[in-house]
N, C-alpha and C positions, 0 to 999 in steps of 0.2 A: 504493500500500500504506500503510495507516494505521500510525503508530508508536504504541507503547504509551506512555502518559504516564509521566513520571518519578515515582518514589515520593518521599515527603517526605525519606527518608534520602538518596536520590540527589541531590535538589535541595540538601539541606544540605551534602553533600560538595562540590558544585560551588561553592556560596557560600563555604564554608570555604577551599577551595583558592585561590579568587580573592582573598579578603580577606587571607589569610596571606602571599600572594606579594608584597604591596606594601609598600614602605617609605613613609616620610613625612618631612616637614621636621624633626621632632623627632629622628628616628633619624639623619638626616644630621648634625645638630648634635652629637648624642651621639658619633658616630664621630669628628668633628673634635675634640671635647673629649678623648676618650681618646687620640687621636693626638698631642695637644700635651703629654701627660704621659708622660715616658719610663718611669717605673716602673709605669704603668698606673693604672686606677681601679677602685673597687668599686661595687657597686650602690647602697650607701648614699651614697657621694660623688656619684654621678650623680643620685640622687633629690634630694639637697639642692641641687645646682647647677641643676637644671631644674624644681624644685618639683613633683616627681612622687611618686606612691606607690612605695615601694621595689620592690614586685612588678612594677610597670609598667616601672621603670628596668631591672630585671633581665631582663624580657622583651625589651626593646630590645637590651640587651647580648648576650643569648643568640642573638637573631636575627642580629646582626652576626657573632658567633662561628661560628654555623652556616653562614654564607655565606663563611667564610674570611677575614673582614676584621679580626677580632680573635682573639687567642689567649688561652686561659684558664689561669691558674695558681692552684692552691689553696695558700694560705699560712696558717700557724698563727701567731696573734699571741702576745704574751707571756702567760705563765700558762697556765691550762687552758681558755682560751676556745674558742669554736667556730671552726673554720677558715673563712676567707673566700675567695671567688673574686676574683681580680684580673684585669682585662681589659686587654691591651696590643695596640697596633696591630701587625699582622704585617709591614707594609712601611714603610720609612722615608719613602717618598713618599706623598702623599695620593691615595687612590683612592676615587672616589664612584661606582663602577660597579656598585652594587647596585640592584635593581629599585626604581623609584619610580613607574612607570606600568604599566598592564596590558600584556600582550603578546597576540599574535593567538590563540594556542592557548587561553588562558583566556577571552578574550572570546568565542571561538567556542563554548566549553563553556557559558558563561553564556547566550548567545543560544539555544543548543539547549535548555537547561533551561527557559527562558521560553516558547519556541515550543511545547513539548510540554505545557504546562500549560493546562487549560481556562481561557479568559479570565475567566469569572465566579468562578473559584476561585483565580486567581493571587495576588491581593493577600492573601487570607486565608491561603493556604499560606505565602507569603513572610514574612508577619508572624509566623506560628506558628513557622516555622523560625528566624527571627531571635530570637524570644523564648527558644527552647530554647538557642540558642547564647549568648544573653545570660546565662542562668542558669549555663551552664558557665563563662563568663568571670568572673562574680561569685564563683564557688566558689574561684577562684584568689586572690581578694583577702582571704579570711577573714572571720569575723564575719558570716556570711550569714543568721543567724536574724532573722526579721522583728522590727523595732523596735530592733535593736542599734545602728543609726546614725541620726542625725538626717536629716531630709529633705535639708537643704543639704549635709551631709557625704556623703550617698549620691550626690547629683547630681554633686559634684566627683569622687567615685570613678568614676562612670560615664564622665565626660568623660576622665579619665586612661586608663581601659581602652579607650575608643574611639580615643584618640590612639595607643595601643600597637598598634591594629589598622589604622592608616593614615588616620584621620579628622581628625587635628590639631584636636581639639575642646577647648572650654573651657566652663565653666558661668558664667552671669552672671545678674544681676537687672536687669530693665528694666521700669519702670513698675509695680512691685509684682509682677511675674511672673518666675518662675524658668524658665530655659531653657538649652538646650545649643546652642552654635554650633559647627558643623563647617566649618572653613575649607578642608578638602581632602577630596574624595570619592575613595576608592580605586577606585571602579567607573568613574570617568572618563566618557567619552562614552557608555558603555553605559547609564548611568543616564538620560541624556537620551533615548536611543533607546528605552529600556524603563523608563518611570517607575515601574513596579511594583517595581523594585529598591529604591526608597525605603522600601517596606514592610518590607524586611529590617532596615535599621538602626533604623527605628521599633520594630520588634519587639525588637531587641537592647537598646534603651533600656528598653523595658517589662520584659523579662526580668530585666535586671540590677537595676532598681529594685525589682521584686517580691521578689528575693532579699535585697537589702540593706536595704530599708525596708518595703515593703508595696505594696498595690495603688495604681497611678497610671494616668493616662490621657494618654500622650504623643501630641501631634499636630504635624504639620509646619506651620510658619507660612510657610516659604520653602524653596526647593530649586533645584537646577540645572535640573530639568525645567520649573520654573515661570518660568525666566528670571532667577533670582537668582544672585548671586556666591557666596553661602554658604548652607549648609543650617541652618535654625533649627528646633529641636524644643522646643515649649512643653510643660511638664509640669504638669498639674493633679493635685491630691490627690483 
């Protein structure tokens, strides 16, 4: 019996579920940072400590709070300023038992999504879904009107957003070329088994840059499926 192919929305839901379920090294470090400070930390303090966009730092802290690893208290500072959230560790001992790798249910979901896509359309759909999700990610960073950020600033914002979603990424310049290097792939072995997954994060970069800067042409120079240790996405204007 033939199975109906997944719709773009169903495939997007699968990708979003898988991506949001993963932690990454930065989030682990943020947990340890918050755990070491008895009175807790704010998103601003965390952003400064880890050189992140404040919204990215807040995303990590909220993820840890949602998992029960941090508790949140709203405190009002002196004067009539805006109240701020302070995040404190919920346990005196250090617990790193939040997800940092995929688990079987989500990998099965991703495999099903890929298997049900026509091979000649898989990469196109995966990149399109990634681009739409990238636009959504960019909307949380503010100033998404084309031309509001420089190309370099946009690239760093994209790297921060990717890190918040499990890619442990940074922007760099090499030989006159600007690129994004991802040292951790949240899709793990699934990306090696199904290289088309790489089209998703390529699309995410494309969608975010389109919202933050304008039209660009990101291309993978290296990836786990290619046998490399890190994933490198070169971005041309």
